N, C-alpha and C positions, 0 to 999 in steps of 0.2 A: 515409513514414512515419507514427508517432504516437508521441510522447514518455511513456512512460507511467511512469515513475517516475524520480526523479531525488534524490540527497542533497546539503548542500555541505559541505562539509570545514570545520569550523569551528575547526580549529589552524591557524588559518591557515597510424603508421606504418601509413601506409592510410588516413587518413581526414584531412578539412578542413573546415573550417567555409567558409560559401560564402553568398554575398546570394541571398534568395529571391527565387525566380522567380517574376512575378506568374503565369504560369499555373496554377503549381500550388498557388498559394495560393489564387486563383478555384477550383481542384478542390478544395482543403481547407474553404475556406468554405463552399460549399453544402451541407457534412455528407456526401456519398456516400463518402468514403472511410471516415468512423468507423462511417456505418451498414455498410457491406461488413463491414468489422471485428468488429461487434455482431453479426451474422449469421453469421458464420463460428464465435464462440464460441456463438451458440444453437444452432448445426446442431449442434457437439461435444456440447454438454450433453443435448441432445433424446436425440442418440445414448444418449450415457449414462444416460439414463432410460431408454430402450426396453431395455436392455441388463441393466437391474438396477442398474449401479455408483453412482448416485445414492440409493440405499437403504441411507442407514447403517445401517442395524439387520444389515447383513450383517458389519459390523467389530467385533470384539467386542472392547469397552472394556478397558484393562488389567487394575485391579483391583488389583493388587499396587503395592507400595512401592519404594524405592530404583533406583538404578542398573544400566540394562543398560549394560554397557561396549561402546564402538566396538574390535572388536578383530577383526583380520587383515582389515580391510576391511569388515567389517558388523556391525550390532546385533541379535543373533539374537534377537527377541522372543518368539516361540515357534519353538523349534529345529524343524528340519525343516519346516517351513511357508514357503515361497517368499514367498508374500502377506502374510508377516510378518516377513521376512529385510530389512533395509533396508540398502543401501551408504551407507557412511559414510567419514569420515575428522575423527580430532578430534574430534568431535563424539556424546556419548554420550545414551540414549535413557532420559526418567524416567519419561513416561505418558502415554497414548492416551485420549480419552473420544470417543466416536462424537458425533454432530451428534443420534442419536435420545435418549442419554443426556444431552446437553446440552436437552433438555427441546422440541428441534424436531421438527416434523410433517412439513417439507418439507426440511431439509438445506439442500444448496448454499451450503456457506460462501464467505463473500469477506473483509471487512478484519477487523481487529482491532487493540486499542487495550488498554493497561493502566492503573494507576492504582495507587500507593502511599500507604498510610493515612499518616496523622502518629505512629501505633505501628509502623511498617514492614510490615503485612503487605501482600502484593502481589495482587491483584485483577486479573481479566483482564474483556474484552470482546469474546466471538465473535459474529459477525455471520454471519447465515443469512438466508435469503428469506424468512422470517417473522416477523422480530425479531432481537432480540440475546441470547444467553445470558452469565449473568455466573456465575464459578467464581473461586476462591483457590487460588495455588500454595504449597502449604503450604513447609516450611522443607527437608521430605523430596524437594519436588518435585512433588506429588500434585497433580492436577489436582480441584478440589471443587465440584461443580454446586451452585450457591445458588438460582438461579433467573433469571426472564428478564424482557425487555421487549416486546411484539409492534410488529410494523410499527403505525405510526398506522391507528386505525381507518376511515380515510378512502381506505385506499390500498390494491391489490392485494400480494401478495407478488412479493419483485427481489430477485436475485441481486447486483444491484449497490447493497450497502449499504456505507456509507464510513463509517468512526468518527475523532475526534480528541477529541484531551482539552484541557480548559480548568479547570484550577485542579483542585476535587473534582470536575467535570463530566464527563460525556461530551456530545460533541453529534455527532447521527447525521442523516447525510442519504440519501437514495437514488435511481435513477431511476425509481419509482415513480411516477405522475403522482398528484398530489394528498397525497403522503406529508407535503412540507412537512422541516421540520429539528426535531428533537428535542432538548431539552436536558433532561439526567439529572443527579440527583445521589449522586454515587457513595457518599455516607456513608450512605444506604441501605440496604447492603448488611452493613454493621457487624455490624448483629444479626440476621441472617437464619440461622439452622438448617439445615444442610446434610440434615437429615434430613426436612425439609420443605421441599423447595425452593419458591420463591414466585413467582406468576406476576404481575407488577406490571400494573394498568390504562395503558393508553396514551393514555387521556384525562385518569384523575384525579391518576396517579402522576407523570407530568412535571414539571419543575421549569418549564417553559413551551416553547410548541409557538410556531415561527414561519415562515411561506408566503407571504411576499411574491416570491413567484416566479413567472413568467409561467404556470406548467402545475403549478407544486406539487414537479416533481422537477429535482434537481441531480446530475451525476456525481458529486462531489465533493464535501467540504468542509474547508477549511485552517484552521491557528489563529495569531494574531500574539496571545501570552499576555500579556505586555508590554504593550502597548497596547490590551488588553483588546477584541477583536473577534475575529470568524469572519468565511471569504469561502467563500462559494459558488460555485464555479465547474463551466461546462458546464451549466447552465440550459437546456434548451431551450426552445421552439425559436430555432433561431441567426438568423430575423427579428425578435427583440424587442427593444426597445430597449437594453438592456444586452447584446444579442449574443452571449448564453451566455460574456459574459466575467468579470470577479470582480466579484463583487456582494456588499458588505460588510455587516455584521450584528453593531452594538455590543451587547456582552455585560456591558457594566460593571453592569447591575443584571440577572441572567440569568433574574429573574423575568418581564421585560418586554423581549424584545429589540427593539432599535428597526435599521431599513434606515437606512444610511449614505450611500450613492451606489452607483454602479459604475464600472468601467473597461470601457469595451467597445470601444475602439478598436485591437483585434487582433482582434476576435470573437471564436471557441469558443479556451475554456480547458480543458485535460484534467486538468491537476493544477499544484500552484504551491507556494510557500515563500515565505511572507512574515515579513522582520522588520525589526529596526530596525538600521543598515546601521553596522557599525565597521571598516568594513574597509579597505584601503589607497589609496583612492580618495576623499580627501580633499574632492572637490565635493559627494559626498552623504553625507558622515559626519553620523550622527544623524537620516538621511530616513528614513521607511520605503518599502523597496523587498519588492518582490512579483518574483519569479524565476518564471515564466510557461513552461508546457513545454505546446506551443498545437498540440500535431500535429505542422507541419513546421517549426515555428521555436521556438529559446531566446530568449522575450521579456522585456526586464527592464523594468519599469516603476517611475516610484517613485509612490508612493499617498499621500502624506501630506498629499493633496487627494483624499477621498473621491469628488467630486465631479465629476468631469474624469479624463480619460484622458493620461497623460506617460511616453509610451515612451522609456526611454534608449538603447535599441538591440533591433532584431530580426534575427535570425541565423540560417540555415540550416546544416546539415550534410552531407556525403557520407555516404550508407550506409543572512568568509572570504576566501580567495585561491584556491581552487581549486572545482569544480562534478563532479561523479560522475552519468553522465545514461546511460538505459538508453532504448531502442526495441522495445519489444515486436513491431511489425510488419515490422521487418528480417528477421528470421529466417524469418516465415510466408511472405515474398515472396521470400524466394532473394536478398537486395538489398545490396549495397555489403560493405564487409567482413564483414559477416554469411551473404553468398551459402553457406557451407558448412553453416549449421545451428546452430553453435556460439558463443552467445551474446555479443555485443560490448556494455562497459561503455564508452565516452565520456568522456575527460576532459577540462575546459576548464580556462583560466586567465581568473578573471572578476575581476581585480585592476583592471582597466578595464572598468568598468560601460558605457561606450560603445562600447567596440571588445573585447569576449570574443572571445577565441581557443580553437578546438580546438587540443591539443596532444599526443593520443594518442588509445589505447587499448588494452585487453585482450580478449584472447579466451578465454571459459571454458571449459576441457576436458569439462565435462558439456554432450552434444548437450539441446537443445530451445529453449525461449524463455523469454527474462528479462521482468523485472514489478516489483512494487514493491522500492524498497531504500531504506535508510536508512545514513548512516554514524554511527558513537559511537566518537570518542575515535581516530579515523583507521583504524578498520575496517569496512569496508564488508560490512551482510549484506543478503543479496540475496534476493529468491524468484524460485525458475523455474520456475514451474508442475511439469512431470513430475520436472525435475531437483531440485528440493528448495530445500533451504537453503543457500545457497552464499556462503563466507564469505572476503572478501578484504582483505588488509592493503594499505592504500593510503598508509601514511605516509610514502613515500619520494618522491610526488608533490612536494614543495613542494622536493626535490635536484632528480630527475628525471621532469619533466613530462608526459614520453612513455609512461609508464607499462612501462617497460620493466625496473623494478625492483618491481613489483607483483606481488604472489602470492596464489593461493589457498592458503589456511592452514586450512580447515576446510570439511566439508559434510556433510547428512543428505538422502538422497534419501528420500522420504517417498511416494512411488508406482513401487512394485517392478513393478508391472502392465504397463511398458515396458522393464524391465533386459533381456529377450533380444531387444527389435528389434536391425536395425542401428543401429550406432553408440553403442548400448545406450541409446536414449532416443526421445523422438519428438515432431515437431514438432506438440503439440496442446494446446489449453486445456484443460489436467488438471492435478491435484494439487494444488501450495499456491498460495495466492492472497496470501498475507501473512504477516506476523510481527510481533514485537514483543520488541525487544533490549535495552529500555532498564532494566529490573529490576538492584538493586545485586548481586541474592544471584546474580546469572549465567543463572539460568533465561529461555529463550528460548520464546514460545509461537508455535506454528507451526498457522496456519489451513488445513484442506483444503477444496477445492470438494467432493470426493463424500464424505469419509470422516469427518473431526470436526477434535477439535484436539488436537496434539501439544505435547508439553514435553520440550525436551532443553536441553543445555548444553554448552558449551565443553568439551572434555578438559583443556584446558592455560590 
């Protein structure tokens, strides 16, 4: 298994938690499973490059303004064109801009983030192999390109580029060696002229550059904004002192980030969520907690002390009050509840941090592979590679933690190339990588691997 993405429910059926296997843990600790997964992805993307699918110039940016409604199960962006007819439910199309028109020479989209200015303007950051593109979503849902920040000058392009927000800054990490972590001030976008998109200098125009990493690469970055620090996770190699665990970065002074320490006790961390705990487990009230998604386990840390590892619990599984989790490798391997190829979302009761319980699951009706997700006010927004953006109502979990009442309430399939395949989709690392659903306007940015960035919005 590979715990690919998770989200906590902040509002306070065939699967179960199990104690981690020593042999399984040892296999994951070597990094072999992760390397095999990355190799599968790279093989898919190399094939896409050879067929021309990664050349984003072939995908025409929309250029128009206004919604194209989801009617009778499709949004017909270019009527009669099957590659611009998108399957959907309760989600409308507003705009699309290709990676090429977002200033990228390489394309290959990945992460995304957003920032709302004090005046209410909504800006997005679109990660690409050769940097990050900046754009603004207008009141009418149009995506307006403003400029870009290239990858660090010390690093080669890499599709693995992750972005998180911190106050008016963004934090950018990459799997490219010697890339380090870029800190960029989003207020620099306020006066840019979209008629003359501006390319920032990766050395001079960043607020700071932090590179206290073993070889300058990290799989992901996460942020605890309340306590003013970021966390680099999955920093190779696994044999380093921090063992690719949690590496803490003090951001109190964004001009000069400092290393606070690391938590190496459970080895490699693929993704994480770090916060000040205000849940029902009174023993940990007010403590700084990180939920680590560590390939074969859900590992919960007390990270109040940044110079030691305090693991509260470490739990594997077969296949806030509640946690929503998915696994991108179970569909690929045909394992456990996801053996059918229909993505599984797992639900956990984490009211006891020392004894988390897996309580149920939800099987997506869209065939494919699940990936990144977040929960906003009890609604889970998920990127399912070729199956696109999927939206679940998970508010019932507080009443029925089995997930029996969880429902998919909308989707937008941004990869029509696999619509005609058996089961209406594919078990491939294609299509959507990430999304950003936090804007007050309701507009959602979806960043795709091959094409570029979409702007969509729930119909109701």
